[in-house]
Structure formats: structure tokens, C-alpha cells
N, C-alpha and C positions, 0 to 999 in steps of 0.2 A: 134273783139276786146275781151279781158277779163276784166270782172268785179269780184272782189273779195269783198264781203261782209262780215265783221267781227263783232263780238260782242266782246265787252270790256272783260278784264280779271276779275277774282273774285275781288270784292271790299269789302272794309269794310262796316260795316252795319250802322255804326253811325258817322255823321257828321253834322255840322252847317246847311247844306242844300244838298238836292238830288245832286245838281250841284258840291257841294264840296266833294263828297265822294270818297277817294283814293283809289288805288289798295291795295289789301292785298299782303302779301308776295308772297304767292300762284298765284295772279293774275299777278305779275310781271314775275314769272316762267312760266306760261302758255303762255303769251305774247311772252318770248323769244323762247318757243318750238315751236311756230306757224312762229315766224321769221325765225328761223333756217330751218324749213320745206321749207319755202317760197324760201330760200337762196339754199337750195340742190337741188331744183326743177327748179333752174334758173330762178326764177321769178323776174322781174324787173318793177318798178312802173313807170309810167309817172308823176302821181298825187297820192297823198294819201289825202283823205278828211277825216276828223275829226270832230266828235261832240265837242263842246267847252267844255264840262262836263270833270271834272278833271280825272276821271277814264278811259274815252275815249283818253283823251291826253296822260295820262302815259302808255297807252297801245300801242299807235302809237309810242312814243319814244322808247320803248322796242323792237317793231317789227323792226323800222328802224335801230336801234343799230345792228342788226342782219344781216340787208342787207347792211350795210356800206353806208347808206344814200338813197336818193331818188331824183328825180329831182324837185319835186315841192310837197309843202305840204300847205293844204288850211283847216282852220276851216271853218265848214258850221253851220250856226244857224239852219237849217232846218233838222238836222238830230239828233235831240235829242228824248229821248224816247216817247213823246207824239205827235211828227210830223207826217204829211201825207206823205205817202209812193208815191202817185201819184204825190205829188209837188216835192219830191226827185227825182223820175223817171224822170220828165220834165225837171229838173234841168241839171241831168245827161245827157240826150240826147242833150241839148243845148249847154252845154260848151264841151262835148267830140266830138261834130260835128265840133265846131269852133277851138278847140285847137289840134284835130286831135290826141286824146290819143288812145293808142292800150292797155294798161293794167293799171287799176286804183284799188286802195284799198280804200274802204270806212269803217272807225271803227265808229260804233255807239253802239245802246243798245237793249234789248229786249223791248217792242215787235217790234220796227221798223223795226229791221233786218229782222224779218220773214215776216212783210207784204211786205218790199221791194223786196225779192225774188219773193214772189208771183207776184208782180206788173211787175218785170222785165222780167219773164218767160212765155213762151206762156203756159205751163200746169198749171200755177198758185199755184204750190207748195208752201207749206207754212210750211218749216221746223221749230222746235223747236231748238234753239241753246244753246248749253251748254257755259259756259263761254269760251272766246277765240276761240271758234269756228270759221270758216271761210268758206263761200260758194263760189266756183268758177262757174261762168255763162260765157259761150260761148255766147256773146251778138253781134247781128246783127244791127248796128246803122240805117241801111236804113229800117229796119221791126220795129225798136224799140221795139224788144223782144229779147229773148234769151233762152237758155236751162240750166238747173242746170247741171252741169258735176259731183260735188262732193261737200259734207260737210264733213269736218274734223274737229275734236277737238284734243286738246293736249293729250288727253287720249288714241287717234288712234295712235299716233306717238311711234316709238320705238326710245329710245334714245341709 
């Protein structure tokens, strides 16, 4: 199975609360670039898991608009910036086994995205994500770990 872990696009710095920080104009563009890259690489998702924070929701909206939709989208309160990567890993193992997902996208925040990649991979690589970057993990559900295949940012993609 393939797990794609994505950081939200560039967000505005000021809002009533951290949860309500919207994407900046550049953040929407970044998310569109990644969505287009996913589409061009024939990637379709059984489910997109999204942090409930506004900037993550807007990032998911922008990516999904490029993909032409997804089978299922679910907001997850356990993938906000300060949440525990082990808890998210356990949840993904359980739901992916039940639902038999083959490709999922998870849209969240630093530092969780770095910790989650380390938690999901056998070498425990902990990459630093630029805004709207996405890590592709080849994941073995039976072994409950995987291998980091690539980390791509909007800056890596030629338009």
C-alpha cells in the first residue's frame, strides 16, 4: 500500500487562533502544484485524512480539486500539530486493515508529519517538510512499517 504524508501549504501568520489560520495565496498555489503532480503520476486515493485545522482543510480542497475528487475524505482530530505520531500510526494500521485501502493521503502539520514518517518507516527517517511537501511511503500493513520512497515539494516540480 502507499501512504502519502503531506504538510499543508503556506499559511497566513495571523488569525484568531492557530486552528483558524488560512492558507496564503502562495499556499493554495503550492497545493495545486502537488495535486497536479499526483494526478500526472496517476495517483488516486481511497481516502484522504485531513487535520481539522483550516489550513489543512484548504490544502486538501486544493489537492482534491486537481485530482477530480476522491473516494472518501475524513477529518481526523488526532493529526493536529501537537498530536502523537504513534497514535496516528495505530489508527492508520487499524482503519487500513479494515477498509483495505491501497492508497491514502494524510494532510497535516509540522512537526507531526516528520514524526509520522519516522514512525511509519523502518529506518525511522525524519525529514523536514517544506510547505505543501509530500512524502511517499511504500507501506507493508502486515509488518506495520514501510520505506520512504520520496519526498517532493512544489519547488521540485517543473511547471
